[in-house]
LUMRONU-560629 format. One line per 8 residues: number of its first residue (from 1); their letters; for each residue x, y, z of C-alpha. Coordinates in nm, 2 decimals. Each point is the difference from the previous one (the first is absolute). Example, Ala and Ser with C-alpha at 12.3 -4.5 7.8 and 13.67 -1.06 7.14 Angstrom:
1> AS> 1.23,-0.45,0.78 ~ 0.14,0.34,-0.07
END
This chain:
1> MKLAIALF> -12.78,4.47,-1.99 ~ -0.33,0.08,-0.18 ~ 0.08,-0.03,-0.36 ~ -0.24,0.11,-0.27 ~ 0.04,-0.11,-0.36 ~ -0.21,0.15,-0.28 ~ -0.02,-0.23,-0.30 ~ -0.06,0.19,-0.32
9> NLGGPDRP> -0.19,-0.15,-0.29 ~ -0.25,0.12,-0.27 ~ -0.32,-0.15,0.16 ~ -0.29,-0.13,-0.20 ~ -0.38,0.02,0.00 ~ -0.17,-0.23,0.26 ~ -0.33,-0.03,-0.18 ~ -0.15,0.10,-0.34
17> ASVQPFLF> -0.12,0.34,0.12 ~ 0.35,0.09,0.09 ~ 0.15,-0.05,-0.34 ~ -0.08,0.34,-0.16 ~ 0.11,0.20,0.31 ~ 0.32,-0.21,0.02 ~ 0.07,0.08,-0.37 ~ -0.07,0.37,0.06
25> NLFNDPAI> 0.25,0.01,0.29 ~ 0.26,-0.17,-0.22 ~ -0.03,0.23,-0.30 ~ -0.04,0.31,0.22 ~ 0.35,-0.06,0.14 ~ 0.24,0.27,-0.14 ~ 0.26,-0.28,-0.01 ~ -0.21,-0.19,-0.25
33> IRGPGPIR> -0.15,0.28,-0.22 ~ 0.25,0.28,0.00 ~ -0.18,0.31,-0.09 ~ -0.18,0.30,0.15 ~ -0.25,-0.09,0.27 ~ -0.32,0.10,-0.18 ~ 0.10,-0.20,-0.31 ~ 0.10,-0.30,0.21
41> LLLAHLIS> -0.32,0.01,0.20 ~ -0.21,0.01,-0.33 ~ 0.20,-0.29,-0.15 ~ -0.02,-0.20,0.32 ~ -0.38,0.02,0.00 ~ -0.01,-0.08,-0.37 ~ 0.24,-0.30,0.01 ~ -0.15,-0.15,0.32
49> RRRAPIAR> -0.35,0.01,-0.15 ~ 0.11,-0.16,-0.32 ~ 0.22,-0.27,0.15 ~ -0.23,-0.09,0.30 ~ -0.22,-0.25,-0.20 ~ 0.31,-0.19,-0.13 ~ 0.17,0.01,0.34 ~ -0.31,-0.13,0.17
57> EIYEKLGG> 0.00,-0.30,-0.23 ~ 0.36,-0.06,0.10 ~ -0.08,0.01,0.37 ~ -0.30,-0.22,-0.05 ~ 0.24,-0.27,-0.08 ~ 0.16,0.05,0.34 ~ -0.33,-0.01,0.19 ~ -0.09,0.37,-0.05
65> GSPLLPNT> 0.31,0.16,0.16 ~ 0.37,0.00,0.02 ~ 0.19,-0.25,0.23 ~ 0.28,0.25,0.05 ~ -0.10,0.11,0.34 ~ -0.04,-0.35,0.15 ~ 0.34,-0.09,-0.15 ~ 0.16,0.31,0.14
73> LAQARALE> -0.14,-0.07,0.34 ~ 0.14,-0.35,-0.01 ~ 0.34,0.15,-0.08 ~ -0.04,0.24,0.29 ~ -0.08,-0.28,0.25 ~ 0.30,-0.20,-0.13 ~ 0.23,0.30,0.04 ~ -0.12,0.07,0.35
81> AALADLGE> 0.07,-0.36,0.10 ~ 0.35,0.03,-0.15 ~ 0.07,0.31,0.21 ~ -0.17,-0.10,0.32 ~ 0.32,-0.01,0.19 ~ 0.03,0.38,-0.03 ~ -0.30,0.07,0.22 ~ -0.34,0.12,-0.11
89> VKALPAMR> -0.02,0.00,-0.38 ~ -0.29,0.13,-0.20 ~ 0.01,-0.03,-0.38 ~ -0.29,0.16,-0.18 ~ -0.07,0.05,-0.37 ~ -0.02,0.36,-0.14 ~ -0.16,-0.03,-0.34 ~ 0.02,0.27,-0.26
97> YWHPFADA> -0.33,-0.02,-0.19 ~ -0.24,-0.19,0.23 ~ -0.06,-0.08,0.36 ~ 0.18,0.00,0.23 ~ 0.15,0.33,-0.11 ~ 0.31,0.15,0.15 ~ -0.21,0.25,0.21 ~ -0.18,-0.28,0.18
105> TAREFAAW> 0.32,-0.19,0.07 ~ 0.18,0.31,0.11 ~ -0.28,0.08,0.25 ~ 0.02,-0.36,0.14 ~ 0.37,0.02,0.04 ~ -0.03,0.35,0.17 ~ -0.24,-0.14,0.25 ~ 0.23,-0.29,0.07
113> RPDRLVLL> 0.30,0.23,0.05 ~ 0.29,-0.21,-0.14 ~ 0.36,0.06,0.10 ~ 0.12,-0.06,-0.36 ~ -0.17,0.00,-0.34 ~ 0.12,-0.17,-0.32 ~ -0.15,0.07,-0.34 ~ 0.03,-0.32,-0.20
121> PLYPQFST> -0.12,-0.01,-0.36 ~ -0.12,-0.32,-0.14 ~ 0.13,0.11,-0.34 ~ 0.35,-0.15,-0.02 ~ 0.10,0.24,-0.28 ~ -0.03,0.37,0.05 ~ -0.21,0.21,-0.23 ~ -0.13,0.36,0.01
129> TTTASSLK> -0.34,-0.15,-0.08 ~ -0.02,-0.24,0.30 ~ 0.24,0.04,0.30 ~ 0.05,0.37,-0.05 ~ -0.38,0.06,-0.02 ~ -0.06,-0.21,0.31 ~ 0.27,0.18,0.19 ~ -0.15,0.34,-0.09
137> AWHAAAAA> -0.34,-0.11,0.11 ~ 0.14,-0.15,0.32 ~ 0.18,0.31,0.11 ~ -0.31,0.22,-0.05 ~ -0.20,-0.26,0.20 ~ 0.25,-0.03,0.28 ~ 0.02,0.38,0.04 ~ -0.38,0.03,0.02
145> AGLAAPTS> -0.01,-0.28,0.26 ~ 0.27,0.15,0.21 ~ 0.21,-0.31,-0.04 ~ 0.35,0.11,0.11 ~ 0.18,-0.33,0.07 ~ 0.36,-0.02,-0.13 ~ -0.04,-0.14,-0.35 ~ 0.22,-0.20,-0.23
153> ELCCYPTQ> -0.09,-0.03,-0.37 ~ 0.09,-0.27,-0.25 ~ -0.01,0.09,-0.37 ~ 0.08,-0.34,-0.17 ~ 0.15,-0.34,0.02 ~ 0.02,-0.14,-0.35 ~ 0.28,-0.24,0.07 ~ -0.05,-0.07,0.38
161> PGFISASA> 0.12,-0.35,0.06 ~ -0.32,-0.13,0.17 ~ -0.22,0.14,-0.29 ~ 0.23,-0.15,-0.26 ~ 0.03,-0.34,0.18 ~ -0.38,-0.03,0.03 ~ -0.04,0.09,-0.37 ~ 0.27,-0.24,-0.11
169> KILREALA> -0.15,-0.29,0.20 ~ -0.35,0.07,-0.13 ~ 0.14,0.02,-0.36 ~ 0.19,-0.32,0.03 ~ -0.32,-0.19,0.10 ~ -0.18,0.15,-0.30 ~ 0.28,-0.09,-0.24 ~ -0.02,-0.36,0.11
177> KAAPLGNP> -0.37,-0.01,-0.09 ~ 0.06,0.13,-0.35 ~ 0.32,-0.19,-0.08 ~ -0.16,-0.33,-0.11 ~ -0.14,0.19,-0.31 ~ 0.34,0.15,-0.10 ~ 0.25,0.26,0.10 ~ -0.22,0.27,0.15
185> RVLFSAHG> 0.04,0.37,-0.05 ~ -0.05,0.23,0.31 ~ -0.19,0.32,-0.03 ~ 0.08,0.23,0.28 ~ -0.32,0.20,-0.02 ~ -0.03,0.34,0.18 ~ -0.26,0.27,-0.01 ~ 0.08,0.24,-0.28
193> LPEKVVQA> 0.05,0.38,0.00 ~ -0.04,0.26,-0.27 ~ 0.34,0.04,-0.18 ~ 0.00,0.38,0.08 ~ -0.01,-0.07,0.37 ~ 0.32,-0.21,-0.03 ~ 0.16,0.26,-0.23 ~ -0.07,0.26,0.27
201> GDPYQWQV> 0.23,-0.19,0.23 ~ -0.22,-0.25,0.17 ~ 0.23,-0.29,0.12 ~ -0.27,-0.27,-0.01 ~ 0.10,-0.17,-0.33 ~ 0.37,-0.01,0.10 ~ -0.09,-0.15,0.34 ~ -0.23,-0.26,-0.15
209> EQTAAAVV> 0.29,-0.12,-0.23 ~ 0.22,-0.02,0.31 ~ -0.25,-0.22,0.17 ~ -0.02,-0.23,-0.30 ~ 0.38,-0.03,-0.03 ~ 0.02,-0.08,0.37 ~ -0.26,-0.28,-0.02 ~ 0.18,-0.15,-0.30
217> AALGDATL> 0.33,0.01,0.19 ~ -0.17,-0.17,0.30 ~ -0.12,-0.28,-0.22 ~ 0.35,-0.06,-0.12 ~ -0.11,-0.10,-0.35 ~ 0.21,0.18,-0.26 ~ -0.21,-0.16,-0.28 ~ -0.33,0.14,0.13
225> DSVVCYQS> -0.21,0.15,-0.28 ~ -0.16,0.30,0.15 ~ -0.13,0.35,-0.08 ~ -0.13,0.29,0.20 ~ -0.34,0.13,-0.12 ~ -0.28,0.23,0.10 ~ -0.37,-0.05,0.04 ~ -0.32,0.20,0.08
233> RVGPMKWI> 0.04,0.28,-0.26 ~ -0.28,0.26,0.01 ~ -0.07,0.28,-0.25 ~ 0.16,0.11,-0.33 ~ 0.34,0.11,0.13 ~ 0.32,-0.19,-0.08 ~ 0.09,-0.23,0.28 ~ 0.33,-0.17,0.09
241> GPSTEDEI> 0.05,-0.34,-0.15 ~ 0.00,-0.26,-0.12 ~ -0.35,-0.07,0.10 ~ -0.10,-0.33,0.16 ~ -0.26,-0.05,-0.28 ~ 0.27,0.03,-0.27 ~ 0.23,-0.25,0.19 ~ -0.29,-0.25,0.02
249> ARAGRDRV> -0.05,0.03,-0.37 ~ 0.37,-0.05,-0.06 ~ 0.00,-0.31,0.22 ~ -0.28,-0.14,-0.21 ~ 0.20,0.06,-0.32 ~ 0.30,-0.17,0.16 ~ -0.21,-0.28,0.15 ~ 0.16,0.03,0.34
257> PLVVLPLA> -0.17,-0.06,0.34 ~ -0.04,0.31,0.21 ~ 0.05,0.06,0.37 ~ -0.13,0.34,0.11 ~ 0.14,0.15,0.33 ~ -0.17,0.33,0.12 ~ 0.32,0.20,0.08 ~ -0.14,0.32,0.15
265> FVSEHSET> -0.31,-0.14,0.18 ~ 0.04,-0.15,0.34 ~ -0.37,-0.08,0.06 ~ -0.27,-0.17,-0.21 ~ -0.25,0.24,-0.15 ~ -0.18,0.08,-0.33 ~ 0.32,0.03,-0.21 ~ 0.11,-0.35,0.10
273> LVELDIEY> -0.32,-0.19,0.06 ~ -0.19,0.14,-0.30 ~ 0.25,0.15,-0.24 ~ 0.27,-0.26,0.03 ~ -0.20,-0.30,0.10 ~ -0.30,0.04,-0.23 ~ 0.05,0.26,-0.28 ~ 0.37,-0.08,-0.08
281> RERAAAAG> -0.05,-0.37,0.04 ~ -0.27,0.02,-0.27 ~ 0.24,0.20,-0.22 ~ 0.26,-0.26,0.05 ~ -0.23,-0.28,-0.10 ~ -0.12,0.19,-0.31 ~ 0.37,0.07,-0.10 ~ 0.09,-0.37,0.02
289> VPAYVRAP> 0.22,0.02,0.32 ~ 0.06,-0.36,0.10 ~ -0.03,0.07,0.37 ~ -0.08,0.30,0.21 ~ 0.10,0.00,0.37 ~ -0.06,0.30,0.22 ~ 0.23,0.01,0.31 ~ -0.17,0.15,0.31
297> TVSTHPDF> 0.10,0.32,0.17 ~ 0.24,-0.01,0.30 ~ -0.30,0.09,0.23 ~ 0.09,-0.14,0.34 ~ 0.29,-0.22,-0.11 ~ 0.22,-0.04,0.30 ~ 0.31,0.14,-0.18 ~ -0.19,0.31,-0.11
305> IAGLAGMV> -0.14,0.07,0.35 ~ 0.35,-0.06,0.15 ~ 0.13,0.25,-0.25 ~ -0.26,0.26,0.10 ~ 0.07,-0.06,0.36 ~ 0.38,0.04,-0.05 ~ -0.05,0.33,-0.17 ~ -0.22,0.12,0.29
313> RALIASAP> 0.26,-0.10,0.25 ~ 0.27,0.18,-0.19 ~ -0.21,0.32,-0.02 ~ -0.07,0.01,0.37 ~ 0.36,-0.09,0.10 ~ 0.10,0.34,-0.14 ~ -0.12,0.35,0.06 ~ -0.30,0.12,-0.20
321> DAIRSDRG> 0.14,0.17,-0.31 ~ -0.09,0.07,-0.36 ~ -0.16,-0.25,-0.22 ~ 0.23,-0.30,-0.08 ~ 0.02,-0.32,-0.21 ~ 0.04,-0.34,0.16 ~ 0.38,0.05,-0.04 ~ -0.02,0.34,0.17
329> ARLCPVRS> 0.14,0.19,-0.29 ~ -0.11,0.09,-0.35 ~ -0.04,-0.29,-0.24 ~ -0.10,0.18,-0.32 ~ 0.22,0.13,-0.28 ~ 0.05,0.37,-0.03 ~ -0.25,0.02,-0.29 ~ -0.28,-0.10,0.24
337> TGCPCRAA> -0.07,0.35,0.12 ~ -0.33,-0.12,0.15 ~ 0.19,-0.20,0.26 ~ -0.09,0.13,0.35 ~ 0.36,-0.07,0.11 ~ 0.15,0.24,-0.25 ~ 0.15,0.22,0.27 ~ 0.22,-0.29,0.09
345> A> 0.14,-0.05,-0.35
END
């Protein structure tokens, strides 16, 4: 078998000159700014110009560019190794807002002529702003490239056992580091969304909460002090909460150590290496938090890679069909009208 796997992620600028066009691509996405095309285009130009200087300062702390692509390539190589017994396996990133874009990846796969194709998001929790946007871009790119391999699509895996096991093991190690200074509180920090997106039926927040509950259950500590919170707010709209900043302030008032686990990021990038490691650490120190420990992402943790490989095996063991979760059927409650598996409800 020749098995192709497209790994979806946001992408990130690879050098300072890439920052503004990366931001433009982000804000010009209809899934991010939901309005008429001409207005979105105007806003994307305006926001990207205004935010570029601040964003460049952030990426300067990372050597001038995002480490997301190298991290994703490491995951791709680990996944290929885990599936090597299936035959020829080629896993390639298909980034949404910076190179390599879906069209380049689709062309490479088309030239390779795979027998099967799996679309695998590196967003464990589904959102209309991430996975759905990546899928839409992919299908257009695949059609343009003439890529017609039988395709299986995964929408989400918020409680997949390998993902949860890796997260729990990483969290347990981080808790041990913070414990000498008191009973730590865990912040399960995920990227936020505007509240109106969730109110419109996006299942992301519900799935994030399911991930947190599954990690707590895997730890087996009924006394764990934990809260789900959200970071990276942008703009004046009301976002889902509580915010990670507010929870850091509360921990300072309570004088409890903090352990922060990135719950919706599977790779290190600016939101973890700068926002969590630098900016929020400084907030914690200023707020009087006794200790601040940031747990790493699952990255290439063996349990996480094994979980990804297991989902790929399950997908190719069945006939290509409509988009599905790691369990095959719909996970989300009826109120989550943005769930792509809604026809199976």
